[in-house]
C-alpha positions as CSV (number, residue, x, y, z in Angstrom):
1,M,-1.5,14.9,9.7
2,V,1.8,16.6,8.6
3,A,3.7,14.4,11.1
4,R,2.0,11.2,9.8
5,R,2.9,12.2,6.3
6,R,6.6,13.0,7.3
7,S,6.7,9.6,8.9
8,V,5.4,7.8,5.8
9,L,7.8,9.7,3.5
10,A,10.7,8.9,6.1
11,T,9.8,5.1,5.5
12,W,9.8,5.6,1.7
13,A,13.0,7.2,1.9
14,C,14.3,4.2,3.7
15,L,12.8,1.9,0.8
16,L,14.3,4.0,-1.9
17,A,17.8,3.9,-0.4
18,D,17.4,0.1,-0.2
19,F,16.8,0.2,-4.1
20,G,20.0,2.0,-4.3
21,I,21.5,2.6,-7.7
22,S,18.9,0.2,-9.2
23,S,16.5,3.2,-8.7
24,G,16.5,6.0,-11.4
25,L,15.1,8.4,-9.0
26,F,18.0,7.5,-6.4
27,R,20.7,7.9,-9.2
28,K,19.2,11.2,-10.0
29,M,19.1,12.5,-6.5
30,T,22.6,11.4,-5.7
31,A,23.7,12.9,-9.0
32,D,22.2,16.3,-7.9
33,R,23.7,15.8,-4.3
34,E,20.3,15.7,-2.8
35,T,20.3,13.8,0.6
36,V,17.8,10.8,0.4
37,N,15.5,11.4,3.4
38,G,11.8,12.0,4.0
39,D,12.1,15.8,3.5
40,A,14.0,15.5,0.2
41,V,12.4,17.7,-2.4
42,S,12.4,14.9,-5.2
43,L,10.8,12.5,-2.8
44,V,8.1,14.9,-1.6
45,A,7.4,15.8,-5.4
46,V,7.2,12.3,-6.4
47,F,4.7,11.5,-3.8
48,A,2.5,14.8,-4.1
49,G,-0.9,13.9,-4.9
50,K,-0.9,10.5,-3.4
51,A,-3.0,9.9,-0.3
52,T,-1.2,9.3,2.8
53,A,-3.2,6.2,3.9
54,T,-2.4,4.7,0.3
55,L,1.3,5.2,0.9
56,E,1.3,3.8,4.3
57,K,-0.6,0.5,2.9
58,H,2.3,0.4,0.2
59,A,5.3,1.1,2.3
60,A,4.0,-1.4,4.8
61,A,4.0,-4.2,2.0
62,L,7.3,-3.1,0.7
63,A,8.6,-3.1,4.2
64,R,7.5,-6.8,4.8
65,L,9.2,-7.7,1.6
66,R,12.3,-5.9,2.5
67,S,12.3,-7.6,6.0
68,W,11.9,-11.0,4.3
69,M,14.8,-10.2,1.8
70,T,17.0,-9.0,4.7
71,A,16.2,-12.2,6.6
72,K,17.1,-14.3,3.4
73,G,20.4,-12.6,3.1
74,Y,19.9,-10.2,0.1
75,A,21.6,-7.0,-0.2
76,G,19.0,-4.3,-0.7
77,L,15.7,-4.4,-2.0
78,T,15.1,-5.9,-5.5
79,L,12.0,-6.4,-7.7
80,Q,13.2,-9.5,-9.4
81,E,10.5,-11.9,-10.3
82,D,11.9,-15.1,-8.9
83,V,12.8,-13.5,-5.6
84,I,9.4,-12.1,-5.6
85,F,7.8,-15.6,-6.3
86,T,9.8,-17.3,-3.6
87,F,8.4,-14.6,-1.0
88,F,4.8,-15.2,-2.5
89,E,5.2,-19.0,-2.2
90,E,6.6,-18.6,1.5
91,Q,3.6,-16.1,2.3
92,A,1.1,-18.4,0.9
93,A,2.2,-21.3,2.9
94,A,2.1,-19.2,6.0
95,N,-1.5,-18.6,5.4
96,V,-1.3,-14.7,5.2
97,P,-4.4,-12.7,5.1
98,P,-5.9,-13.3,1.5
99,T,-5.3,-9.7,0.2
100,R,-1.6,-9.5,1.2
101,L,0.1,-10.7,-2.0
102,Q,-2.4,-8.5,-4.1
103,A,-1.3,-5.5,-1.9
104,T,2.5,-6.5,-2.4
105,R,1.7,-6.6,-6.2
106,E,0.3,-3.0,-6.1
107,A,3.3,-1.6,-4.1
108,I,5.5,-3.2,-6.4
109,H,4.0,-1.3,-9.1
110,L,3.7,1.9,-7.1
111,A,7.6,1.8,-6.1
112,G,8.7,0.7,-9.5
113,A,6.9,3.5,-11.5
114,L,7.7,6.2,-8.9
115,F,11.3,5.2,-8.2
116,E,12.1,4.2,-11.7
117,V,13.0,0.8,-10.9
118,D,12.6,-2.2,-13.5
119,F,9.3,-3.8,-12.3
120,K,7.7,-5.1,-15.4
121,G,8.9,-8.6,-14.9
122,A,7.3,-8.9,-11.5
123,L,4.3,-6.9,-12.8
124,E,3.9,-9.0,-15.6
125,S,4.6,-12.2,-14.2
126,K,1.6,-14.8,-14.4
127,R,3.2,-16.8,-11.6
128,L,2.9,-13.9,-9.1
129,A,-0.6,-12.8,-10.4
130,G,-1.7,-16.4,-10.1
131,L,-0.3,-16.8,-6.6
132,A,-2.3,-13.7,-5.7
133,V,-5.5,-14.8,-7.3
134,Q,-5.2,-18.0,-5.3
135,A,-4.7,-16.3,-2.1
136,L,-7.9,-14.0,-3.0
137,A,-9.9,-16.9,-3.6
138,R,-9.5,-18.0,0.1
139,R,-11.3,-14.8,1.0
140,R,-14.7,-15.6,3.1
141,V,-17.8,-14.6,1.5
142,L,-18.7,-10.9,2.5
143,R,-21.9,-10.8,4.4
144,Q,-23.5,-7.4,4.5
145,R,-26.5,-6.1,6.3
146,D,-30.0,-5.7,4.7
147,P,-30.6,-2.6,3.1
148,L,-32.9,-0.1,4.8
149,T,-36.3,0.0,3.8
150,V,-38.3,3.0,2.7
151,D,-40.1,3.0,5.8
152,M,-36.9,3.2,7.7
153,V,-35.4,5.9,5.7
154,G,-38.5,8.0,6.1
155,M,-38.4,7.5,9.9
156,L,-34.7,8.8,9.9
157,E,-35.7,11.8,7.7
158,R,-38.7,12.6,10.1
159,F,-36.3,12.2,13.1
160,T,-33.6,14.4,11.7
161,V,-35.8,17.5,10.9
162,D,-37.8,17.3,14.2
163,I,-36.3,20.2,15.9
164,K,-37.6,19.4,19.4
165,G,-35.4,16.2,19.4
166,D,-32.0,16.2,20.8
167,Y,-29.7,17.6,18.2
168,R,-26.9,14.9,19.0
169,R,-29.3,12.1,18.3
170,R,-30.5,14.1,15.1
171,L,-27.0,14.3,14.0
172,L,-26.2,10.9,14.3
173,A,-29.4,9.8,12.5
């Protein structure tokens, strides 16, 4: 788990470096002569209390955005609404998974807030929100299994308390 967390923080350190001086956190760290890497005290502190899986998810979304920006010739990572809108348009046209645009909006919010980057224009953008909602509308209907009946639950309970039964099967039940 520690290695996984370290790897995720290293990814976030790269993203922070890509924001550069547009990030208040980056400016503070460089003013304090703190190296921008996954072990940096400031970076570890900023992400304290955030689940590793959440950080992975949001880092992946920002990495996709950064990769697209690099391919388009942008220097660094920016949260300008017009740039992100173009990214969203291209993603929607490419039929990406329906939740991807909303995941990117959430990642922008996290990075903007924690890295002290101006993200309000992108976050408050009705255009970006609208494209994300349109993409979510493409999701297929969730089909769940029928719930267990009272008789089924009772059978499971009886099976688990029967000490003569195989303990592995009882544990699974």
